[in-house]
C-alpha positions in Angstrom: -11.4 10.7 8.2 -9.3 12.1 10.8 -7.5 14.2 7.8 -10.4 16.0 7.9 -10.7 17.0 10.8 -7.1 17.6 12.0 -7.4 20.0 9.3 -11.1 22.4 10.5 -8.6 22.1 13.3 -5.9 23.5 12.9 -3.4 20.9 13.7 0.2 20.2 11.8 -0.4 19.5 8.7 2.6 16.6 8.3 0.9 14.0 9.6 0.3 10.6 7.2 -2.7 9.2 7.7 -3.4 5.6 8.0 -6.3 3.6 7.4 -8.0 0.1 8.1 -8.2 -2.8 5.6 -10.9 -2.5 3.5 -12.5 -5.5 1.7 -12.7 -5.1 -2.7 -15.9 -4.3 -3.2 -15.3 -1.0 -1.2 -13.1 0.2 -3.8 -15.3 3.8 -4.6 -15.5 5.0 -1.6 -12.4 6.2 -1.6 -12.2 8.4 -4.0 -10.5 11.7 -3.0 -7.4 9.8 -1.1 -4.7 11.3 -3.3 -1.1 10.5 -2.2 -1.2 7.1 -1.3 1.3 4.1 -0.7 -1.5 1.1 -0.7 -1.5 -2.7 0.9 -3.4 -5.4 -1.1 -4.1 -8.4 0.5 -5.4 -12.0 -1.2 -6.6 -14.4 2.2 -7.2 -17.2 -0.7 -3.9 -17.3 -2.0 -1.8 -15.6 0.9 -0.1 -12.9 -1.3 0.4 -9.8 -0.2 1.4 -6.6 -2.8 2.7 -3.6 -2.3 1.6 -0.4 -4.2 1.9 4.1 -4.9 -0.6 6.0 -6.0 -1.4 9.3 -7.4 -5.1 8.8 -6.9 -6.2 5.7 -5.5 -9.2 4.5 -6.6 -7.9 5.2 -10.6 -4.5 2.4 -10.0 -6.8 0.2 -8.2 -9.2 -0.5 -10.8 -6.8 -1.2 -12.7 -5.5 -4.6 -13.6 -2.3 -6.1 -10.5 -1.5 -9.6 -12.3 1.4 -10.3 -10.0 -1.8 -10.4 -7.1 -5.6 -10.8 -9.5 -8.4 -12.2 -6.5 -6.7 -9.5 -3.7 -9.5 -8.9 -1.7 -8.7 -6.1 1.1 -6.7 -3.2 0.4 -5.6 -1.2 3.3 -4.4 2.6 2.7 -2.3 5.7 3.7 -2.0 9.1 2.6 1.0 11.1 2.7 1.3 13.8 3.1 1.4 16.0 -0.2 4.9 18.5 0.2 6.5 14.6 0.1 4.8 13.5 -3.0 8.0 13.5 -4.5 9.4 11.4 -2.6 6.8 8.7 -2.9 8.1 6.1 -5.2 11.5 5.6 -2.6 8.4 4.8 0.2 6.8 2.1 -2.1 10.6 1.0 -2.8 11.0 1.1 1.6 8.0 -0.8 2.4 8.2 -3.9 -1.0 12.5 -4.3 0.8 10.5 -3.9 4.2 8.3 -6.5 3.2 10.4 -8.5 1.3 13.3 -10.0 4.7 9.9 -11.3 5.9 7.8 -12.6 4.2 8.7 -15.6 1.0 9.1 -13.6 -1.5 9.3 -13.0 -6.0 13.3 -13.3 -6.1 14.6 -15.1 -4.0 15.9 -11.6 -1.3 17.0 -13.3 1.9 13.6 -13.6 4.4 12.2 -15.1 8.1 9.8 -15.8 6.7 7.8 -15.2 9.5 3.9 -16.3 8.2 3.4 -17.6 5.3 2.3 -15.5 3.2 3.9 -14.2 -0.1 5.2 -10.6 -0.7 3.5 -11.2 -4.6 5.3 -7.7 -6.0 8.3 -8.7 -8.9 10.4 -5.5 -8.1 12.4 -6.0 -5.5 15.5 -3.1 -5.1 17.7 -4.3 -2.8 19.1 -0.5 -3.1 
């Protein structure tokens, strides 16, 4: 993984590491991914969900009632020094997706896709 390579080669620590889309069945391979923003997608129902987690696998093992049949996930690992801002970044990402996808709160959207944002809480401030 890029994070390990960066640590071994003493590259700058303030970096956000991005994953590729992974099938739901590969959740358990991400055991040490902490301080993340994650995205779930249900390609059959055309739903997308944005969340945050201190520990990715623990959060993915929990129910996501608004997107129960998600089949792919991806995540961004945030630098440890901004862990206390993780929820702020999550809310920003949700607002961004709400502006371009149909959503549960009827937030004005330009609807660039047939996908719908599954998050039920959209912070408009």
